C-alpha positions as CSV (number, residue, x, y, z in Angstrom):
1,M,0.0,-0.1,0.1
2,M,2.6,2.5,0.9
3,A,4.5,1.6,-2.6
4,V,1.1,2.6,-4.2
5,A,0.9,5.7,-2.1
6,A,4.3,6.8,-3.1
7,I,3.6,5.8,-6.8
8,A,0.3,8.3,-6.4
9,M,2.3,11.1,-4.8
10,T,5.4,11.1,-7.5
11,A,2.4,11.0,-10.1
12,C,0.6,14.1,-8.4
13,T,4.3,15.8,-8.1
14,A,5.3,15.3,-11.7
15,Q,1.6,16.7,-12.6
16,K,2.5,19.9,-10.5
17,Q,5.8,20.3,-12.4
18,A,4.3,19.7,-15.8
19,E,1.5,22.5,-15.0
20,P,3.0,25.7,-17.1
21,E,3.5,28.9,-15.3
22,K,0.9,31.3,-15.7
23,T,1.7,34.3,-18.0
24,Q,1.5,38.2,-17.0
25,A,-1.7,38.6,-19.1
26,Q,-3.2,35.4,-17.2
27,L,-2.0,36.9,-14.2
28,L,-3.4,40.6,-15.0
29,I,-6.8,39.1,-16.2
30,E,-7.3,37.4,-12.7
31,R,-6.3,40.3,-10.9
32,L,-8.8,42.1,-12.9
33,D,-11.5,39.7,-12.1
34,T,-10.6,40.0,-8.5
35,L,-10.7,44.0,-8.5
36,V,-14.1,44.3,-10.0
37,E,-15.7,43.0,-7.1
38,K,-14.4,46.1,-5.1
39,G,-15.4,48.6,-7.2
40,I,-14.5,50.9,-10.6
41,M,-11.1,51.7,-11.3
42,Y,-10.5,55.0,-12.2
43,G,-7.9,55.7,-15.1
44,H,-6.3,58.8,-16.7
45,Q,-4.4,59.1,-20.1
46,D,-1.1,60.5,-20.2
47,D,-1.4,61.1,-16.4
48,P,2.2,61.5,-15.3
49,M,3.3,63.5,-18.4
50,Y,1.7,66.6,-18.1
51,G,-1.0,68.5,-16.9
52,L,-2.7,71.9,-17.3
53,T,0.0,73.7,-15.1
54,W,3.0,72.0,-15.5
55,E,5.3,69.2,-18.1
56,Y,7.4,66.5,-17.1
57,D,7.8,67.1,-13.6
58,K,9.0,64.2,-11.5
59,D,6.3,62.1,-9.6
60,S,3.6,64.7,-10.5
61,S,0.2,64.1,-11.7
62,D,-3.0,66.2,-11.7
63,V,-5.0,63.6,-10.4
64,K,-2.8,62.9,-7.6
65,N,-2.5,66.7,-7.0
66,V,-6.4,66.9,-6.6
67,C,-7.0,63.6,-4.5
68,G,-3.8,62.7,-3.2
69,D,-3.6,59.3,-5.2
70,Y,-2.6,58.4,-8.4
71,P,-5.3,56.9,-10.8
72,A,-5.1,53.2,-10.8
73,I,-4.9,52.7,-14.4
74,M,-2.8,55.0,-16.7
75,G,-3.2,55.3,-20.3
76,F,-0.4,56.0,-22.9
77,D,-0.6,56.0,-26.9
78,L,1.9,54.6,-29.4
79,G,0.8,56.7,-32.4
80,G,4.2,57.7,-34.0
81,I,6.1,54.6,-33.1
82,E,5.6,53.2,-36.3
83,M,7.3,56.0,-38.2
84,G,10.6,55.7,-35.8
85,D,9.8,59.0,-34.1
86,Q,11.3,59.8,-30.5
87,K,7.9,61.2,-29.4
88,N,4.6,60.0,-29.9
89,L,1.3,62.1,-31.7
90,D,1.0,64.1,-28.6
91,S,4.9,64.9,-28.1
92,V,5.4,62.4,-25.4
93,P,8.9,60.7,-25.4
94,F,8.8,57.0,-26.0
95,T,11.7,56.7,-23.5
96,R,9.9,58.7,-21.1
97,M,6.5,56.6,-21.6
98,T,8.7,53.4,-20.7
99,E,10.0,54.7,-17.7
100,E,6.4,55.8,-16.6
101,I,5.0,52.6,-17.5
102,I,7.7,50.6,-15.6
103,A,7.2,53.0,-12.5
104,H,3.4,52.8,-12.7
105,H,3.6,48.8,-12.5
106,E,6.1,48.9,-9.8
107,R,3.8,51.1,-7.4
108,G,1.2,48.6,-7.9
109,G,-0.9,50.3,-11.0
110,I,-2.3,48.8,-14.0
111,V,-1.2,50.4,-17.5
112,T,-3.3,50.3,-20.9
113,L,-1.8,51.2,-24.5
114,S,-3.5,52.5,-27.4
115,W,-2.1,53.0,-30.9
116,H,-3.4,55.7,-33.4
117,P,-1.1,54.8,-36.3
118,R,-0.5,57.2,-38.9
119,N,-2.2,56.4,-42.5
120,P,0.3,54.2,-44.3
121,V,-0.8,54.7,-47.7
122,T,-0.7,58.7,-47.4
123,T,2.3,58.9,-45.1
124,I,5.2,59.4,-47.0
125,D,8.5,57.6,-45.5
126,G,11.4,59.2,-43.9
127,G,9.9,60.6,-40.8
128,G,6.5,61.6,-38.9
129,N,5.3,64.9,-37.6
130,A,4.9,64.5,-33.8
131,G,2.2,66.5,-32.1
132,Q,0.6,67.5,-35.4
133,K,-2.9,65.9,-35.0
134,F,-5.1,66.1,-37.7
135,P,-3.0,67.0,-41.0
136,E,-2.9,64.3,-44.0
137,G,-1.3,61.3,-43.3
138,T,-2.7,60.8,-39.6
139,A,-4.9,58.1,-38.1
140,W,-7.8,60.5,-38.9
141,D,-6.7,60.7,-42.6
142,V,-9.6,58.9,-44.2
143,S,-8.9,60.2,-47.8
144,D,-8.0,56.5,-49.1
145,S,-10.9,54.4,-48.3
146,A,-9.0,51.2,-48.7
147,V,-6.2,51.6,-46.4
148,V,-6.7,48.3,-44.6
149,K,-7.2,46.1,-47.7
150,K,-3.8,47.7,-49.1
151,I,-1.9,47.0,-46.0
152,L,-3.3,42.9,-45.6
153,P,-1.1,40.4,-47.1
154,G,-1.2,40.6,-50.7
155,G,-1.7,44.7,-50.5
156,E,0.7,47.1,-52.0
157,F,1.6,48.4,-48.7
158,H,1.8,45.2,-46.7
159,E,5.8,45.5,-46.4
160,K,5.6,48.6,-45.3
161,F,3.0,47.9,-42.3
162,E,5.1,44.8,-41.4
163,T,8.0,47.5,-40.5
164,W,5.3,49.6,-38.7
165,M,4.0,46.4,-36.7
166,Q,8.0,45.6,-35.9
167,R,8.4,48.9,-34.4
168,V,5.5,48.2,-32.2
169,S,7.1,44.9,-31.1
170,D,10.4,46.8,-30.4
171,F,8.5,49.1,-28.0
172,L,7.0,46.4,-26.4
173,A,9.9,44.9,-25.5
174,T,11.1,47.4,-23.6
175,L,8.2,47.1,-20.9
176,K,10.2,45.1,-18.4
177,T,11.1,45.0,-15.0
178,A,14.8,45.2,-13.7
179,D,15.0,41.4,-13.4
180,G,13.8,40.8,-17.0
181,K,9.8,40.2,-16.3
182,K,7.3,41.4,-18.8
183,I,5.1,44.1,-17.5
184,P,1.3,43.2,-18.3
185,V,-0.7,45.7,-20.4
186,I,-4.1,45.9,-21.5
187,F,-3.7,46.5,-25.6
188,R,-6.3,48.6,-27.3
189,P,-5.8,48.4,-30.9
190,W,-8.1,49.8,-33.7
191,H,-10.7,51.1,-31.3
192,E,-13.7,53.2,-32.1
193,N,-14.1,51.0,-35.3
194,S,-17.8,51.3,-35.2
195,G,-17.5,55.3,-36.4
196,S,-15.2,56.3,-39.6
197,W,-13.0,58.9,-38.5
198,F,-10.2,56.6,-38.2
199,W,-8.9,54.7,-41.7
200,W,-9.6,51.5,-39.9
201,G,-13.3,52.5,-39.0
202,E,-16.3,50.6,-40.5
203,K,-17.0,52.6,-43.8
204,L,-13.4,52.1,-44.9
205,C,-13.0,48.4,-44.5
206,S,-15.5,45.4,-44.6
207,V,-16.0,43.3,-41.5
208,E,-13.6,40.4,-42.9
209,E,-11.0,43.0,-43.6
210,Y,-11.2,44.7,-39.8
211,K,-10.8,41.2,-38.6
212,A,-7.9,40.3,-40.7
213,L,-6.3,43.3,-39.5
214,W,-7.0,42.8,-36.0
215,N,-5.4,38.9,-36.6
216,M,-2.4,40.2,-38.5
217,L,-1.2,42.5,-35.8
218,Q,-2.2,39.7,-32.8
219,D,-0.6,36.9,-34.7
220,K,2.9,39.1,-35.1
221,L,3.0,40.2,-31.3
222,T,1.9,36.7,-30.1
223,N,4.7,35.0,-32.6
224,D,7.3,37.7,-31.1
225,G,6.6,36.5,-27.7
226,F,4.3,38.9,-26.0
227,D,2.1,36.8,-23.7
228,N,2.0,39.8,-21.2
229,L,-1.0,41.4,-23.6
230,V,-4.6,41.4,-22.7
231,W,-6.3,42.3,-25.9
232,S,-9.1,44.6,-25.5
233,Y,-11.9,45.5,-28.3
234,S,-13.5,48.7,-27.8
235,P,-15.7,50.4,-30.4
236,G,-17.7,53.4,-29.4
237,C,-20.8,54.4,-27.7
238,Q,-24.0,54.5,-29.6
239,D,-27.8,55.2,-29.3
240,N,-29.7,52.1,-28.7
241,L,-26.8,49.8,-28.7
242,T,-27.8,45.9,-29.4
243,A,-25.5,43.0,-28.8
244,E,-25.4,42.4,-32.5
245,R,-24.2,46.1,-33.2
246,L,-21.5,45.5,-30.5
247,L,-20.3,42.5,-31.8
248,D,-20.5,43.5,-35.3
249,R,-16.5,43.3,-35.8
250,Y,-16.0,41.3,-33.0
251,P,-12.5,39.2,-33.6
252,G,-13.9,36.2,-31.7
253,D,-13.7,34.8,-28.1
254,D,-10.4,33.3,-28.5
255,R,-8.8,36.5,-29.5
256,V,-10.2,38.8,-27.0
257,Q,-10.2,39.2,-23.1
258,M,-11.8,42.6,-22.7
259,I,-14.6,44.4,-24.4
260,G,-15.1,48.4,-23.7
261,L,-16.8,51.2,-25.0
262,D,-15.5,54.8,-25.8
263,G,-18.2,57.4,-25.1
264,Y,-17.6,61.4,-24.3
265,Q,-20.1,64.2,-23.1
266,W,-19.3,67.4,-24.8
267,V,-21.3,70.0,-23.3
268,P,-23.2,70.5,-20.5
269,E,-26.8,70.2,-22.4
270,E,-25.9,66.6,-22.9
271,K,-26.0,65.5,-19.2
272,D,-29.0,63.8,-19.5
273,K,-28.4,62.0,-22.5
274,F,-24.8,61.1,-21.7
275,I,-26.4,59.2,-18.4
276,E,-29.1,57.7,-20.2
277,R,-26.9,56.4,-23.1
278,T,-23.9,55.4,-21.2
279,K,-26.5,53.1,-18.7
280,Q,-28.2,51.8,-22.1
281,N,-24.6,50.7,-23.5
282,L,-23.2,49.6,-20.5
283,G,-25.8,47.4,-20.0
284,V,-25.6,45.6,-23.2
285,L,-21.8,45.6,-22.6
286,C,-22.0,43.8,-19.4
287,E,-24.2,41.5,-20.5
288,V,-22.0,40.6,-23.6
289,A,-19.1,40.5,-21.6
290,K,-20.8,38.1,-19.3
291,Q,-22.1,35.7,-22.4
292,H,-18.6,35.7,-23.8
293,N,-16.3,35.7,-20.7
294,L,-14.6,39.1,-21.1
295,I,-13.9,41.6,-19.0
296,P,-16.1,44.9,-19.4
297,A,-14.8,48.2,-19.2
298,M,-15.3,52.0,-20.3
299,T,-12.4,52.2,-22.1
300,E,-12.3,56.2,-23.1
301,T,-14.8,58.6,-21.4
302,G,-14.9,62.1,-20.4
303,M,-16.2,65.9,-20.6
304,K,-14.5,68.3,-23.0
305,N,-13.0,71.0,-20.8
306,M,-15.2,70.2,-17.8
307,T,-17.5,73.1,-18.3
308,Q,-19.8,71.2,-15.8
309,P,-18.1,71.8,-12.7
310,D,-19.9,68.9,-10.7
311,W,-19.6,66.4,-13.7
312,W,-17.9,63.7,-11.9
313,S,-20.1,63.4,-9.0
314,T,-23.8,64.3,-10.8
315,T,-23.1,62.9,-14.0
316,L,-20.1,60.2,-14.4
317,L,-20.8,58.6,-10.9
318,P,-24.6,58.0,-11.5
319,A,-24.0,56.8,-15.1
320,V,-21.7,54.0,-14.0
321,E,-22.0,53.0,-10.6
322,Q,-24.2,50.4,-11.0
323,F,-22.4,48.4,-13.5
324,P,-19.5,45.8,-13.0
325,I,-17.0,47.1,-15.2
326,S,-13.4,46.9,-14.5
327,Y,-12.3,50.6,-15.3
328,L,-13.0,53.9,-16.6
329,L,-10.4,55.9,-18.7
330,T,-10.7,59.5,-19.0
331,W,-8.5,61.1,-21.6
332,R,-5.6,63.5,-21.2
333,N,-5.2,66.8,-19.7
334,Y,-3.8,69.1,-22.6
335,K,-3.8,72.8,-22.2
336,E,-6.2,73.3,-25.4
337,E,-8.2,69.9,-24.5
338,W,-8.8,68.3,-21.1
339,F,-10.7,65.7,-19.8
340,G,-9.1,64.7,-16.2
341,P,-9.1,67.0,-12.9
342,S,-6.9,69.9,-11.9
343,T,-6.4,71.9,-8.9
344,S,-6.4,75.0,-11.2
345,K,-10.3,74.4,-12.0
346,P,-13.7,74.4,-10.4
347,D,-14.3,70.6,-10.9
348,A,-11.7,69.7,-8.3
349,A,-14.2,69.6,-5.5
350,S,-16.7,67.2,-7.3
351,F,-13.6,64.9,-8.3
352,V,-12.8,64.4,-4.8
353,E,-16.3,63.6,-4.1
354,F,-16.1,60.7,-6.9
355,Y,-12.7,59.8,-5.2
356,N,-14.3,59.3,-1.9
357,S,-17.0,57.1,-3.5
358,D,-17.2,53.6,-2.3
359,K,-17.9,52.6,-5.9
360,T,-14.6,54.0,-7.3
361,L,-11.0,52.4,-6.9
362,F,-7.8,54.4,-6.9
363,L,-3.9,53.2,-6.7
364,K,-4.2,52.9,-3.1
365,D,-7.4,50.7,-3.3
366,I,-5.6,48.3,-5.5
367,K,-2.3,47.4,-4.2
368,N,-1.6,44.0,-3.3
């Protein structure tokens, strides 16, 4: 009997040893699943880079300056990396971006990356135009209605786009800790595809072409060994959203781990409409996420220039608090167009109310 027990124990040990170690992406997914039980994480784009009254000050943050805590999530954008630029489309140095991503990871925070690549058909090789947002050749250049088709395998610009994808891969390779561990990242490419303001939008490519675009980038980065990416699919908020509409260009359960929506309020007069639409959209989003075993999030939101000073506590919080979303992320604080809080603006008091809600999570709330 002892021999049988010993054999069983040996088999059990061998089985344990055979179990593969979890990837950084799997560990992040487990963490997100746990945190959603606690509340909604707050995120802010370019948070440690600049604010309304400062630029590139060490350890600064408009969010931290207002409430005393960093956001749980920090967002950054790779637009411009494809050109070999030193700075992204918002003039953020990529070396600084790497530093801040590592710093936020080490302090216990979570990072999400988007990518607004320039138009590969209308952009001339040889350098980008960092800081110029809407000229010809940007992600918003929809003058050619067949860009996606032209960069897929067999297309005349495919080889050029392969170089662009390699530059994304090269940047992702810089995201590792001092001991060489890959930093987990929520990666959100080809977003707001339900609109047509980007060259990958729905009127500029077929469903099959969009999915092929997604798969091409994902397969490239997966083959390059990036098992630290949680892939997020995020179209835009829409009036009377349906599950069918939300999933119109969905790449598939085997390719997506998070599903989100981008939705903004532009003027105070849209308050009631924003709340109503956000609630309706998040209801559909959370149901779809449950059915497909995905993590739901509000991947972009905000009110332009905070012309409604109590927006955080009387509009955003009531719109989202009843839904089990992982996080919401407000866009960047730029001098001419801002979406986050600032001590220099009258919405700071409302943001503190938002911060103090038992529904919201910031860095101190998610530290292990």
